[in-house]
PQR file of N, CA, C, O and H, with PARSE charges and radii, in Angstrom:
ATOM      1  N   MET A   1      54.518 115.827  76.478 -0.4000 1.5000
ATOM      2  CA  MET A   1      54.688 116.234  78.073 -0.0000 2.0000
ATOM      3  C   MET A   1      56.050 116.394  78.563  0.5500 1.7000
ATOM      4  O   MET A   1      56.696 117.432  78.705 -0.5500 1.4000
ATOM      5  N   PHE A   2      56.408 115.052  78.822 -0.4000 1.5000
ATOM      6  CA  PHE A   2      58.337 115.068  79.140 -0.0000 2.0000
ATOM      7  C   PHE A   2      58.837 116.084  78.629  0.5500 1.7000
ATOM      8  O   PHE A   2      59.628 116.712  79.332 -0.5500 1.4000
ATOM      9  H   PHE A   2      55.883 114.208  78.706  0.4000 1.0000
ATOM     10  N   LYS A   3      58.593 116.500  77.469 -0.4000 1.5000
ATOM     11  CA  LYS A   3      59.422 117.658  76.385 -0.0000 2.0000
ATOM     12  C   LYS A   3      59.314 119.365  77.037  0.5500 1.7000
ATOM     13  O   LYS A   3      60.040 120.355  77.125 -0.5500 1.4000
ATOM     14  H   LYS A   3      57.950 115.990  76.898  0.4000 1.0000
ATOM     15  N   ASP A   4      57.967 118.961  77.388 -0.4000 1.5000
ATOM     16  CA  ASP A   4      57.563 120.463  77.808 -0.0000 2.0000
ATOM     17  C   ASP A   4      58.276 120.566  79.345  0.5500 1.7000
ATOM     18  O   ASP A   4      58.709 121.662  79.701 -0.5500 1.4000
ATOM     19  H   ASP A   4      57.377 118.157  77.317  0.4000 1.0000
ATOM     20  N   GLU A   5      58.388 119.358  80.269 -0.4000 1.5000
ATOM     21  CA  GLU A   5      58.911 119.543  81.653 -0.0000 2.0000
ATOM     22  C   GLU A   5      60.322 119.391  81.431  0.5500 1.7000
ATOM     23  O   GLU A   5      60.986 119.877  82.347 -0.5500 1.4000
ATOM     24  H   GLU A   5      58.037 118.468  79.979  0.4000 1.0000
ATOM     25  N   LEU A   6      61.078 118.802  80.382 -0.4000 1.5000
ATOM     26  CA  LEU A   6      62.690 119.082  80.219 -0.0000 2.0000
ATOM     27  C   LEU A   6      62.739 120.833  80.032  0.5500 1.7000
ATOM     28  O   LEU A   6      63.517 121.561  80.649 -0.5500 1.4000
ATOM     29  H   LEU A   6      60.539 118.407  79.638  0.4000 1.0000
ATOM     30  N   LEU A   7      61.787 121.263  79.102 -0.4000 1.5000
ATOM     31  CA  LEU A   7      62.184 122.171  78.368 -0.0000 2.0000
ATOM     32  C   LEU A   7      62.528 123.810  79.749  0.5500 1.7000
ATOM     33  O   LEU A   7      63.242 124.813  79.751 -0.5500 1.4000
ATOM     34  H   LEU A   7      61.155 120.672  78.601  0.4000 1.0000
ATOM     35  N   PHE A   8      61.213 122.987  80.967 -0.4000 1.5000
ATOM     36  CA  PHE A   8      60.635 123.921  81.505 -0.0000 2.0000
ATOM     37  C   PHE A   8      62.347 123.915  82.858  0.5500 1.7000
ATOM     38  O   PHE A   8      62.962 124.798  83.455 -0.5500 1.4000
ATOM     39  H   PHE A   8      60.634 122.172  80.966  0.4000 1.0000
ATOM     40  N   PHE A   9      62.450 122.537  82.768 -0.4000 1.5000
ATOM     41  CA  PHE A   9      63.983 122.613  83.485 -0.0000 2.0000
ATOM     42  C   PHE A   9      64.817 123.042  83.139  0.5500 1.7000
ATOM     43  O   PHE A   9      65.463 123.601  84.026 -0.5500 1.4000
ATOM     44  H   PHE A   9      61.951 121.819  82.283  0.4000 1.0000
ATOM     45  N   VAL A  10      65.319 123.109  81.954 -0.4000 1.5000
ATOM     46  CA  VAL A  10      66.728 123.615  81.026 -0.0000 2.0000
ATOM     47  C   VAL A  10      66.459 125.433  81.401  0.5500 1.7000
ATOM     48  O   VAL A  10      67.374 126.163  81.779 -0.5500 1.4000
ATOM     49  H   VAL A  10      64.794 122.655  81.234  0.4000 1.0000
ATOM     50  N   VAL A  11      65.222 125.832  81.220 -0.4000 1.5000
ATOM     51  CA  VAL A  11      65.084 127.214  81.138 -0.0000 2.0000
ATOM     52  C   VAL A  11      65.221 127.556  82.887  0.5500 1.7000
ATOM     53  O   VAL A  11      66.243 128.152  83.230 -0.5500 1.4000
ATOM     54  H   VAL A  11      64.479 125.238  80.913  0.4000 1.0000
ATOM     55  N   MET A  12      64.318 127.223  83.844 -0.4000 1.5000
ATOM     56  CA  MET A  12      65.022 127.175  84.855 -0.0000 2.0000
ATOM     57  C   MET A  12      66.787 127.023  85.160  0.5500 1.7000
ATOM     58  O   MET A  12      67.269 127.840  85.945 -0.5500 1.4000
ATOM     59  H   MET A  12      63.488 126.739  83.565  0.4000 1.0000
ATOM     60  N   LEU A  13      67.293 126.449  84.814 -0.4000 1.5000
ATOM     61  CA  LEU A  13      68.495 125.862  85.038 -0.0000 2.0000
ATOM     62  C   LEU A  13      69.215 127.333  84.766  0.5500 1.7000
ATOM     63  O   LEU A  13      69.844 128.062  85.532 -0.5500 1.4000
ATOM     64  H   LEU A  13      66.901 125.785  84.177  0.4000 1.0000
ATOM     65  N   GLY A  14      68.917 127.452  83.563 -0.4000 1.5000
ATOM     66  CA  GLY A  14      69.519 128.399  82.936 -0.0000 2.0000
ATOM     67  C   GLY A  14      69.645 129.802  83.877  0.5500 1.7000
ATOM     68  O   GLY A  14      70.648 130.467  84.138 -0.5500 1.4000
ATOM     69  H   GLY A  14      68.406 126.859  82.940  0.4000 1.0000
ATOM     70  N   VAL A  15      68.348 129.976  84.252 -0.4000 1.5000
ATOM     71  CA  VAL A  15      68.028 131.209  85.225 -0.0000 2.0000
ATOM     72  C   VAL A  15      68.721 130.920  86.210  0.5500 1.7000
ATOM     73  O   VAL A  15      69.714 131.615  86.425 -0.5500 1.4000
ATOM     74  H   VAL A  15      67.534 129.435  84.040  0.4000 1.0000
ATOM     75  N   PHE A  16      68.486 130.096  86.870 -0.4000 1.5000
ATOM     76  CA  PHE A  16      69.382 129.924  88.171 -0.0000 2.0000
ATOM     77  C   PHE A  16      70.979 130.546  88.000  0.5500 1.7000
ATOM     78  O   PHE A  16      71.655 131.485  88.419 -0.5500 1.4000
ATOM     79  H   PHE A  16      67.679 129.532  86.696  0.4000 1.0000
ATOM     80  N   LEU A  17      71.106 129.319  87.058 -0.4000 1.5000
ATOM     81  CA  LEU A  17      72.784 129.664  86.880 -0.0000 2.0000
ATOM     82  C   LEU A  17      73.177 131.393  86.545  0.5500 1.7000
ATOM     83  O   LEU A  17      74.163 131.898  87.081 -0.5500 1.4000
ATOM     84  H   LEU A  17      70.557 128.556  86.718  0.4000 1.0000
ATOM     85  N   ILE A  18      72.454 132.038  85.788 -0.4000 1.5000
ATOM     86  CA  ILE A  18      72.590 133.544  85.166 -0.0000 2.0000
ATOM     87  C   ILE A  18      72.438 134.110  86.595  0.5500 1.7000
ATOM     88  O   ILE A  18      73.072 135.158  86.718 -0.5500 1.4000
ATOM     89  H   ILE A  18      71.653 131.628  85.352  0.4000 1.0000
ATOM     90  N   ILE A  19      71.648 133.645  87.943 -0.4000 1.5000
ATOM     91  CA  ILE A  19      71.565 134.384  88.885 -0.0000 2.0000
ATOM     92  C   ILE A  19      72.547 134.243  89.915  0.5500 1.7000
ATOM     93  O   ILE A  19      72.930 135.093  90.720 -0.5500 1.4000
ATOM     94  H   ILE A  19      71.133 132.793  87.843  0.4000 1.0000
ATOM     95  N   LEU A  20      72.889 133.095  89.785 -0.4000 1.5000
ATOM     96  CA  LEU A  20      74.425 132.767  90.547 -0.0000 2.0000
ATOM     97  C   LEU A  20      75.588 133.066  90.016  0.5500 1.7000
ATOM     98  O   LEU A  20      76.567 133.087  90.763 -0.5500 1.4000
ATOM     99  H   LEU A  20      72.578 132.404  89.132  0.4000 1.0000
ATOM    100  N   PHE A  21      75.757 133.399  88.444 -0.4000 1.5000
ATOM    101  CA  PHE A  21      76.794 134.196  88.199 -0.0000 2.0000
ATOM    102  C   PHE A  21      76.818 135.557  88.570  0.5500 1.7000
ATOM    103  O   PHE A  21      77.795 136.200  88.954 -0.5500 1.4000
ATOM    104  H   PHE A  21      74.961 133.382  87.837  0.4000 1.0000
ATOM    105  N   SER A  22      75.736 135.912  88.431 -0.4000 1.5000
ATOM    106  CA  SER A  22      75.764 137.573  88.277 -0.0000 2.0000
ATOM    107  C   SER A  22      75.798 137.970  90.150  0.5500 1.7000
ATOM    108  O   SER A  22      76.082 139.084  90.590 -0.5500 1.4000
ATOM    109  H   SER A  22      74.942 135.390  88.119  0.4000 1.0000
ATOM    110  N   ILE A  23      75.504 136.982  90.847 -0.4000 1.5000
ATOM    111  CA  ILE A  23      76.051 137.416  92.073 -0.0000 2.0000
ATOM    112  C   ILE A  23      77.459 136.860  92.349  0.5500 1.7000
ATOM    113  O   ILE A  23      78.003 137.564  93.201 -0.5500 1.4000
ATOM    114  H   ILE A  23      75.273 136.077  90.490  0.4000 1.0000
ATOM    115  N   PHE A  24      77.900 136.292  92.116 -0.4000 1.5000
ATOM    116  CA  PHE A  24      79.310 135.912  91.804 -0.0000 2.0000
ATOM    117  C   PHE A  24      79.956 137.370  91.381  0.5500 1.7000
ATOM    118  O   PHE A  24      80.779 137.984  92.061 -0.5500 1.4000
ATOM    119  H   PHE A  24      77.458 135.720  91.425  0.4000 1.0000
ATOM    120  N   LEU A  25      79.475 137.747  90.264 -0.4000 1.5000
ATOM    121  CA  LEU A  25      80.789 139.043  89.962 -0.0000 2.0000
ATOM    122  C   LEU A  25      80.071 140.084  90.744  0.5500 1.7000
ATOM    123  O   LEU A  25      80.739 141.081  91.022 -0.5500 1.4000
ATOM    124  H   LEU A  25      78.807 137.248  89.711  0.4000 1.0000
ATOM    125  N   TYR A  26      79.483 140.065  90.938 -0.4000 1.5000
ATOM    126  CA  TYR A  26      79.100 141.355  92.180 -0.0000 2.0000
ATOM    127  C   TYR A  26      79.953 141.470  93.393  0.5500 1.7000
ATOM    128  O   TYR A  26      80.579 142.466  93.755 -0.5500 1.4000
ATOM    129  H   TYR A  26      78.941 139.255  90.712  0.4000 1.0000
ATOM    130  N   LEU A  27      79.848 139.638  94.297 -0.4000 1.5000
ATOM    131  CA  LEU A  27      81.041 139.613  95.123 -0.0000 2.0000
ATOM    132  C   LEU A  27      82.512 139.927  94.494  0.5500 1.7000
ATOM    133  O   LEU A  27      83.294 140.607  95.158 -0.5500 1.4000
ATOM    134  H   LEU A  27      79.339 138.829  94.003  0.4000 1.0000
ATOM    135  N   VAL A  28      82.844 139.485  93.355 -0.4000 1.5000
ATOM    136  CA  VAL A  28      83.898 139.905  93.464 -0.0000 2.0000
ATOM    137  C   VAL A  28      84.785 141.042  93.107  0.5500 1.7000
ATOM    138  O   VAL A  28      85.988 141.231  93.282 -0.5500 1.4000
ATOM    139  H   VAL A  28      82.208 138.932  92.816  0.4000 1.0000
ATOM    140  N   MET A  29      83.616 141.910  92.424 -0.4000 1.5000
ATOM    141  CA  MET A  29      83.929 143.131  92.061 -0.0000 2.0000
ATOM    142  C   MET A  29      83.971 143.918  93.615  0.5500 1.7000
ATOM    143  O   MET A  29      84.850 144.769  93.755 -0.5500 1.4000
ATOM    144  H   MET A  29      82.639 141.756  92.282  0.4000 1.0000
ATOM    145  N   LYS A  30      83.290 143.720  94.465 -0.4000 1.5000
ATOM    146  CA  LYS A  30      83.267 144.580  95.672 -0.0000 2.0000
ATOM    147  C   LYS A  30      84.369 144.015  96.255  0.5500 1.7000
ATOM    148  O   LYS A  30      85.090 144.797  96.874 -0.5500 1.4000
ATOM    149  H   LYS A  30      82.576 143.029  94.351  0.4000 1.0000
ATOM    150  N   LYS A  31      84.759 142.618  96.216 -0.4000 1.5000
ATOM    151  CA  LYS A  31      86.083 142.129  97.168 -0.0000 2.0000
ATOM    152  C   LYS A  31      87.184 143.003  96.555  0.5500 1.7000
ATOM    153  O   LYS A  31      88.024 143.561  97.262 -0.5500 1.4000
ATOM    154  H   LYS A  31      84.173 141.982  95.713  0.4000 1.0000
ATOM    155  N   THR A  32      87.159 143.088  95.458 -0.4000 1.5000
ATOM    156  CA  THR A  32      88.368 144.020  94.958 -0.0000 2.0000
ATOM    157  C   THR A  32      88.574 145.234  95.144  0.5500 1.7000
ATOM    158  O   THR A  32      89.639 145.799  95.392 -0.5500 1.4000
ATOM    159  H   THR A  32      86.476 142.635  94.884  0.4000 1.0000
ATOM    160  N   ARG A  33      87.294 145.759  94.999 -0.4000 1.5000
ATOM    161  CA  ARG A  33      87.168 147.168  95.554 -0.0000 2.0000
ATOM    162  C   ARG A  33      87.287 147.402  97.096  0.5500 1.7000
ATOM    163  O   ARG A  33      87.330 148.569  97.487 -0.5500 1.4000
ATOM    164  H   ARG A  33      86.428 145.300  94.798  0.4000 1.0000
ATOM    165  N   GLU A  34      87.339 146.437  97.948 -0.4000 1.5000
ATOM    166  CA  GLU A  34      87.350 146.320  99.557 -0.0000 2.0000
ATOM    167  C   GLU A  34      89.398 146.505  99.525  0.5500 1.7000
ATOM    168  O   GLU A  34      90.111 147.221 100.228 -0.5500 1.4000
ATOM    169  H   GLU A  34      87.304 145.490  97.630  0.4000 1.0000
ATOM    170  N   THR A  35      89.667 145.815  98.735 -0.4000 1.5000
ATOM    171  CA  THR A  35      91.080 145.130  98.923 -0.0000 2.0000
ATOM    172  C   THR A  35      91.921 146.639  98.118  0.5500 1.7000
ATOM    173  O   THR A  35      93.052 147.014  98.426 -0.5500 1.4000
ATOM    174  H   THR A  35      89.088 145.234  98.164  0.4000 1.0000
ATOM    175  N   LYS A  36      91.422 147.013  97.528 -0.4000 1.5000
ATOM    176  CA  LYS A  36      91.914 148.172  96.672 -0.0000 2.0000
ATOM    177  C   LYS A  36      91.677 149.463  98.169  0.5500 1.7000
ATOM    178  O   LYS A  36      92.574 150.301  98.259 -0.5500 1.4000
ATOM    179  H   LYS A  36      90.503 146.708  97.278  0.4000 1.0000
ATOM    180  N   LYS A  37      91.003 149.508  98.781 -0.4000 1.5000
ATOM    181  CA  LYS A  37      90.857 150.732  99.850 -0.0000 2.0000
ATOM    182  C   LYS A  37      91.145 150.158 100.818  0.5500 1.7000
ATOM    183  O   LYS A  37      91.399 151.053 101.625 -0.5500 1.4000
ATOM    184  H   LYS A  37      90.274 148.827  98.708  0.4000 1.0000
ATOM    185  N   ARG A  38      91.305 149.048 101.382 -0.4000 1.5000
ATOM    186  CA  ARG A  38      92.224 148.433 102.496 -0.0000 2.0000
ATOM    187  C   ARG A  38      93.860 148.793 102.243  0.5500 1.7000
ATOM    188  O   ARG A  38      94.558 149.152 103.191 -0.5500 1.4000
ATOM    189  H   ARG A  38      91.099 148.321 100.727  0.4000 1.0000
ATOM    190  N   ASP A  39      94.494 148.641 100.637 -0.4000 1.5000
ATOM    191  CA  ASP A  39      95.802 149.127 100.360 -0.0000 2.0000
ATOM    192  C   ASP A  39      96.189 150.270 100.704  0.5500 1.7000
ATOM    193  O   ASP A  39      97.191 150.656 101.306 -0.5500 1.4000
ATOM    194  H   ASP A  39      93.927 148.350  99.867  0.4000 1.0000
ATOM    195  N   VAL A  40      94.796 151.092 100.018 -0.4000 1.5000
ATOM    196  CA  VAL A  40      95.420 152.317 100.393 -0.0000 2.0000
ATOM    197  C   VAL A  40      95.194 152.989 101.902  0.5500 1.7000
ATOM    198  O   VAL A  40      95.457 154.159 102.183 -0.5500 1.4000
ATOM    199  H   VAL A  40      93.982 150.779  99.529  0.4000 1.0000
ATOM    200  N   ILE A  41      94.862 152.382 102.453 -0.4000 1.5000
ATOM    201  CA  ILE A  41      94.536 152.749 103.954 -0.0000 2.0000
ATOM    202  C   ILE A  41      96.347 152.292 104.436  0.5500 1.7000
ATOM    203  O   ILE A  41      97.261 152.985 104.884 -0.5500 1.4000
ATOM    204  H   ILE A  41      94.648 151.432 102.225  0.4000 1.0000
ATOM    205  N   GLU A  42      96.261 150.868 104.092 -0.4000 1.5000
ATOM    206  CA  GLU A  42      97.566 150.397 104.639 -0.0000 2.0000
ATOM    207  C   GLU A  42      98.597 151.380 104.529  0.5500 1.7000
ATOM    208  O   GLU A  42      99.192 151.902 105.472 -0.5500 1.4000
ATOM    209  H   GLU A  42      95.519 150.305 103.728  0.4000 1.0000
ATOM    210  N   SER A  43      98.831 151.679 102.839 -0.4000 1.5000
ATOM    211  CA  SER A  43      99.684 152.650 102.724 -0.0000 2.0000
ATOM    212  C   SER A  43      99.914 153.906 103.367  0.5500 1.7000
ATOM    213  O   SER A  43     100.964 154.531 103.517 -0.5500 1.4000
ATOM    214  H   SER A  43      98.347 151.255 102.073  0.4000 1.0000
ATOM    215  N   TYR A  44      98.697 154.174 103.734 -0.4000 1.5000
ATOM    216  CA  TYR A  44      98.486 155.746 104.308 -0.0000 2.0000
ATOM    217  C   TYR A  44      99.113 155.248 106.132  0.5500 1.7000
ATOM    218  O   TYR A  44      99.792 156.061 106.760 -0.5500 1.4000
ATOM    219  H   TYR A  44      97.844 153.666 103.613  0.4000 1.0000
ATOM    220  N   LYS A  45      98.846 154.235 106.582 -0.4000 1.5000
ATOM    221  CA  LYS A  45      98.848 153.878 107.802 -0.0000 2.0000
ATOM    222  C   LYS A  45     100.749 153.994 107.823  0.5500 1.7000
ATOM    223  O   LYS A  45     101.371 154.466 108.775 -0.5500 1.4000
ATOM    224  H   LYS A  45      98.294 153.575 106.073  0.4000 1.0000
ATOM    225  N   GLU A  46     101.156 153.648 107.020 -0.4000 1.5000
ATOM    226  CA  GLU A  46     102.954 153.178 106.725 -0.0000 2.0000
ATOM    227  C   GLU A  46     103.653 154.650 106.834  0.5500 1.7000
ATOM    228  O   GLU A  46     104.646 154.944 107.500 -0.5500 1.4000
ATOM    229  H   GLU A  46     100.651 153.265 106.247  0.4000 1.0000
ATOM    230  N   GLU A  47     103.018 155.327 106.161 -0.4000 1.5000
ATOM    231  CA  GLU A  47     103.323 156.363 105.451 -0.0000 2.0000
ATOM    232  C   GLU A  47     103.489 157.679 106.744  0.5500 1.7000
ATOM    233  O   GLU A  47     104.467 158.422 106.814 -0.5500 1.4000
ATOM    234  H   GLU A  47     102.212 155.087 105.620  0.4000 1.0000
ATOM    235  N   PHE A  48     102.403 157.721 107.601 -0.4000 1.5000
ATOM    236  CA  PHE A  48     102.077 158.255 108.819 -0.0000 2.0000
ATOM    237  C   PHE A  48     102.474 157.766 109.935  0.5500 1.7000
ATOM    238  O   PHE A  48     102.232 158.380 110.974 -0.5500 1.4000
ATOM    239  H   PHE A  48     101.608 157.117 107.545  0.4000 1.0000
ATOM    240  N   GLN A  49     103.064 156.738 109.949 -0.4000 1.5000
ATOM    241  CA  GLN A  49     102.978 155.875 111.337 -0.0000 2.0000
ATOM    242  C   GLN A  49     104.516 156.630 112.008  0.5500 1.7000
ATOM    243  O   GLN A  49     104.447 156.983 113.185 -0.5500 1.4000
ATOM    244  H   GLN A  49     103.261 156.239 109.106  0.4000 1.0000
ATOM    245  N   LEU A  50     105.621 156.822 111.393 -0.4000 1.5000
ATOM    246  CA  LEU A  50     106.653 157.352 112.073 -0.0000 2.0000
ATOM    247  C   LEU A  50     106.454 159.181 112.548  0.5500 1.7000
ATOM    248  O   LEU A  50     106.871 159.636 113.613 -0.5500 1.4000
ATOM    249  H   LEU A  50     105.678 156.535 110.437  0.4000 1.0000
ATOM    250  N   PRO A  51     105.756 159.971 111.511 -0.5600 1.5000
ATOM    251  CA  PRO A  51     105.721 161.167 112.037  0.2800 2.0000
ATOM    252  C   PRO A  51     104.842 161.184 113.209  0.5500 1.7000
ATOM    253  O   PRO A  51     104.925 161.852 114.240 -0.5500 1.4000
ATOM    254  N   LEU A  52     104.045 160.371 112.862 -0.4000 1.5000
ATOM    255  CA  LEU A  52     102.499 160.408 113.938 -0.0000 2.0000
ATOM    256  C   LEU A  52     103.570 159.645 115.354  0.5500 1.7000
ATOM    257  O   LEU A  52     103.375 160.277 116.393 -0.5500 1.4000
ATOM    258  H   LEU A  52     103.978 159.828 112.025  0.4000 1.0000
ATOM    259  N   PHE A  53     104.362 158.737 115.496 -0.4000 1.5000
ATOM    260  CA  PHE A  53     105.235 158.287 116.759 -0.0000 2.0000
ATOM    261  C   PHE A  53     106.044 159.874 117.264  0.5500 1.7000
ATOM    262  O   PHE A  53     106.120 160.249 118.434 -0.5500 1.4000
ATOM    263  H   PHE A  53     104.521 158.224 114.652  0.4000 1.0000
ATOM    264  N   HIS A  54     106.573 160.611 116.089 -0.4000 1.5000
ATOM    265  CA  HIS A  54     107.431 161.359 116.832 -0.0000 2.0000
ATOM    266  C   HIS A  54     106.340 162.865 117.126  0.5500 1.7000
ATOM    267  O   HIS A  54     106.749 163.705 117.928 -0.5500 1.4000
ATOM    268  H   HIS A  54     106.511 160.306 115.139  0.4000 1.0000
ATOM    269  N   PHE A  55     105.228 163.041 116.543 -0.4000 1.5000
ATOM    270  CA  PHE A  55     104.321 164.244 117.066 -0.0000 2.0000
ATOM    271  C   PHE A  55     103.613 163.208 118.530  0.5500 1.7000
ATOM    272  O   PHE A  55     102.929 163.828 119.345 -0.5500 1.4000
ATOM    273  H   PHE A  55     104.896 162.359 115.892  0.4000 1.0000
ATOM    274  N   LEU A  56     103.781 162.077 118.694 -0.4000 1.5000
ATOM    275  CA  LEU A  56     102.859 161.974 120.162 -0.0000 2.0000
ATOM    276  C   LEU A  56     104.421 161.812 121.260  0.5500 1.7000
ATOM    277  O   LEU A  56     104.444 162.116 122.453 -0.5500 1.4000
ATOM    278  H   LEU A  56     104.336 161.574 118.032  0.4000 1.0000
ATOM    279  N   ARG A  57     105.406 161.356 120.597 -0.4000 1.5000
ATOM    280  CA  ARG A  57     106.511 161.517 121.670 -0.0000 2.0000
ATOM    281  C   ARG A  57     107.145 162.360 122.525  0.5500 1.7000
ATOM    282  O   ARG A  57     107.452 162.338 123.718 -0.5500 1.4000
ATOM    283  H   ARG A  57     105.388 161.109 119.628  0.4000 1.0000
ATOM    284  N   GLU A  58     107.359 163.716 120.872 -0.4000 1.5000
ATOM    285  CA  GLU A  58     108.490 165.209 120.780 -0.0000 2.0000
ATOM    286  C   GLU A  58     107.323 166.163 120.695  0.5500 1.7000
ATOM    287  O   GLU A  58     107.659 167.320 120.947 -0.5500 1.4000
ATOM    288  H   GLU A  58     107.110 163.734 119.903  0.4000 1.0000
ATOM    289  N   GLY A  59     105.795 165.970 120.354 -0.4000 1.5000
ATOM    290  CA  GLY A  59     105.108 167.124 120.207 -0.0000 2.0000
ATOM    291  C   GLY A  59     105.774 167.690 118.898  0.5500 1.7000
ATOM    292  O   GLY A  59     106.026 168.842 119.253 -0.5500 1.4000
ATOM    293  H   GLY A  59     105.522 165.030 120.149  0.4000 1.0000
ATOM    294  N   VAL A  60     106.205 167.579 117.615 -0.4000 1.5000
ATOM    295  CA  VAL A  60     107.445 168.154 116.946 -0.0000 2.0000
ATOM    296  C   VAL A  60     106.273 167.264 115.270  0.5500 1.7000
ATOM    297  O   VAL A  60     106.226 166.130 114.794 -0.5500 1.4000
ATOM    298  H   VAL A  60     106.000 166.643 117.326  0.4000 1.0000
ATOM    299  N   GLU A  61     105.516 168.686 114.929 -0.4000 1.5000
ATOM    300  CA  GLU A  61     104.982 167.826 113.588 -0.0000 2.0000
ATOM    301  C   GLU A  61     105.607 168.121 112.575  0.5500 1.7000
ATOM    302  O   GLU A  61     106.089 169.231 112.351 -0.5500 1.4000
ATOM    303  H   GLU A  61     105.554 169.607 115.316  0.4000 1.0000
ATOM    304  N   GLU A  62     105.665 167.124 111.832 -0.4000 1.5000
ATOM    305  CA  GLU A  62     106.742 167.226 110.885 -0.0000 2.0000
ATOM    306  C   GLU A  62     105.734 167.038 109.129  0.5500 1.7000
ATOM    307  O   GLU A  62     106.216 167.495 108.093 -0.5500 1.4000
ATOM    308  H   GLU A  62     105.274 166.222 112.014  0.4000 1.0000
ATOM    309  N   VAL A  63     104.343 166.300 109.159 -0.4000 1.5000
ATOM    310  CA  VAL A  63     104.067 166.008 108.088 -0.0000 2.0000
ATOM    311  C   VAL A  63     102.383 166.602 108.251  0.5500 1.7000
ATOM    312  O   VAL A  63     101.534 166.255 109.072 -0.5500 1.4000
ATOM    313  H   VAL A  63     103.952 165.929 110.002  0.4000 1.0000
ATOM    314  N   GLU A  64     102.292 167.615 107.136 -0.4000 1.5000
ATOM    315  CA  GLU A  64     100.669 167.943 107.146 -0.0000 2.0000
ATOM    316  C   GLU A  64     100.144 167.186 106.470  0.5500 1.7000
ATOM    317  O   GLU A  64     100.450 166.807 105.339 -0.5500 1.4000
ATOM    318  H   GLU A  64     102.982 167.896 106.469  0.4000 1.0000
ATOM    319  N   VAL A  65      98.907 166.775 107.426 -0.4000 1.5000
ATOM    320  CA  VAL A  65      98.131 165.504 107.077 -0.0000 2.0000
ATOM    321  C   VAL A  65      96.611 166.230 106.473  0.5500 1.7000
ATOM    322  O   VAL A  65      95.814 166.922 107.106 -0.5500 1.4000
ATOM    323  H   VAL A  65      98.659 167.083 108.344  0.4000 1.0000
ATOM    324  N   GLY A  66      96.548 165.745 104.882 -0.4000 1.5000
ATOM    325  CA  GLY A  66      95.361 166.168 104.516 -0.0000 2.0000
ATOM    326  C   GLY A  66      93.802 166.227 104.666  0.5500 1.7000
ATOM    327  O   GLY A  66      93.530 166.040 105.851 -0.5500 1.4000
ATOM    328  H   GLY A  66      97.196 165.182 104.368  0.4000 1.0000
ATOM    329  N   ARG A  67      92.937 166.373 104.084 -0.4000 1.5000
ATOM    330  CA  ARG A  67      91.893 166.033 104.927 -0.0000 2.0000
ATOM    331  C   ARG A  67      90.814 164.962 103.803  0.5500 1.7000
ATOM    332  O   ARG A  67      89.694 165.218 103.361 -0.5500 1.4000
ATOM    333  H   ARG A  67      93.157 166.525 103.120  0.4000 1.0000
ATOM    334  N   ASP A  68      91.630 163.802 103.611 -0.4000 1.5000
ATOM    335  CA  ASP A  68      91.378 163.169 102.264 -0.0000 2.0000
ATOM    336  C   ASP A  68      90.368 161.845 103.369  0.5500 1.7000
ATOM    337  O   ASP A  68      90.791 161.384 104.429 -0.5500 1.4000
ATOM    338  H   ASP A  68      92.540 163.594 103.970  0.4000 1.0000
ATOM    339  N   PRO A  69      89.129 161.526 102.770 -0.5600 1.5000
ATOM    340  CA  PRO A  69      88.699 160.773 103.852  0.2800 2.0000
ATOM    341  C   PRO A  69      88.958 159.582 104.096  0.5500 1.7000
ATOM    342  O   PRO A  69      88.483 159.127 105.137 -0.5500 1.4000
ATOM    343  N   LEU A  70      89.721 158.761 103.302 -0.4000 1.5000
ATOM    344  CA  LEU A  70      90.664 157.728 104.251 -0.0000 2.0000
ATOM    345  C   LEU A  70      91.558 157.995 105.058  0.5500 1.7000
ATOM    346  O   LEU A  70      92.137 157.090 105.660 -0.5500 1.4000
ATOM    347  H   LEU A  70      90.107 159.130 102.456  0.4000 1.0000
TER
END
Protein backbone atom coordinates (compact mmCIF):
# COMPACT_ATOMS: atom_id res chain seq x y z
CA MET A 1 0.00 0.00 0.00
CA PHE A 2 2.78 2.43 0.87
CA LYS A 3 4.53 1.54 -2.38
CA ASP A 4 1.43 2.51 -4.40
CA GLU A 5 1.18 5.87 -2.63
CA LEU A 6 4.88 6.56 -3.21
CA LEU A 7 4.52 5.68 -6.90
CA PHE A 8 1.51 7.99 -7.19
CA PHE A 9 3.45 10.79 -5.50
CA VAL A 10 6.44 10.35 -7.83
CA VAL A 11 4.22 10.30 -10.92
CA MET A 12 2.31 13.40 -9.81
CA LEU A 13 5.57 15.18 -8.97
CA GLY A 14 6.87 14.35 -12.44
CA VAL A 15 3.69 15.63 -14.09
CA PHE A 16 3.82 18.88 -12.11
CA LEU A 17 7.50 19.37 -12.96
CA ILE A 18 6.79 18.84 -16.65
CA ILE A 19 3.94 21.35 -16.52
CA LEU A 20 6.07 23.91 -14.70
CA PHE A 21 8.98 23.42 -17.10
CA SER A 22 6.65 23.84 -20.08
CA ILE A 23 5.27 27.08 -18.68
CA PHE A 24 8.80 28.30 -18.01
CA LEU A 25 9.89 27.56 -21.59
CA TYR A 26 6.81 29.31 -22.97
CA LEU A 27 7.49 32.42 -20.90
CA VAL A 28 11.19 32.49 -21.89
CA MET A 29 10.30 32.21 -25.59
CA LYS A 30 7.62 34.91 -25.27
CA LYS A 31 10.03 37.26 -23.49
CA THR A 32 12.70 36.66 -26.14
CA ARG A 33 10.26 37.52 -28.94
CA GLU A 34 9.08 40.65 -27.13
CA THR A 35 12.66 41.76 -26.52
CA LYS A 36 13.55 41.34 -30.20
CA LYS A 37 10.44 43.27 -31.23
CA ARG A 38 11.25 46.02 -28.72
CA ASP A 39 14.82 46.25 -30.09
CA VAL A 40 13.48 46.69 -33.64
CA ILE A 41 11.08 49.40 -32.46
CA GLU A 42 13.89 51.20 -30.62
CA SER A 43 16.11 51.07 -33.71
CA TYR A 44 13.27 52.55 -35.80
CA LYS A 45 12.80 55.28 -33.23
CA GLU A 46 16.50 56.14 -33.31
CA GLU A 47 16.60 56.03 -37.12
CA PHE A 48 13.61 58.33 -37.61
CA GLN A 49 14.08 60.63 -34.62
CA LEU A 50 16.19 63.28 -36.36
CA PRO A 51 14.26 63.30 -39.66
CA LEU A 52 10.99 63.55 -37.74
CA PHE A 53 12.35 66.42 -35.69
CA HIS A 54 13.37 68.26 -38.87
CA PHE A 55 9.98 67.57 -40.42
CA LEU A 56 8.12 68.93 -37.40
CA ARG A 57 10.42 71.94 -37.09
CA GLU A 58 10.92 72.89 -40.73
CA GLY A 59 8.33 70.93 -42.66
CA VAL A 60 11.03 69.32 -44.80
CA GLU A 61 10.60 65.62 -45.44
CA GLU A 62 14.00 63.90 -45.52
CA VAL A 63 13.15 60.23 -45.27
CA GLU A 64 10.41 58.16 -46.88
CA VAL A 65 8.75 56.18 -44.13
CA GLY A 66 7.75 52.66 -45.17
CA ARG A 67 4.55 50.80 -44.40
CA ASP A 68 6.11 48.38 -41.92
CA PRO A 69 3.56 47.61 -39.16
CA LEU A 70 6.15 48.30 -36.48
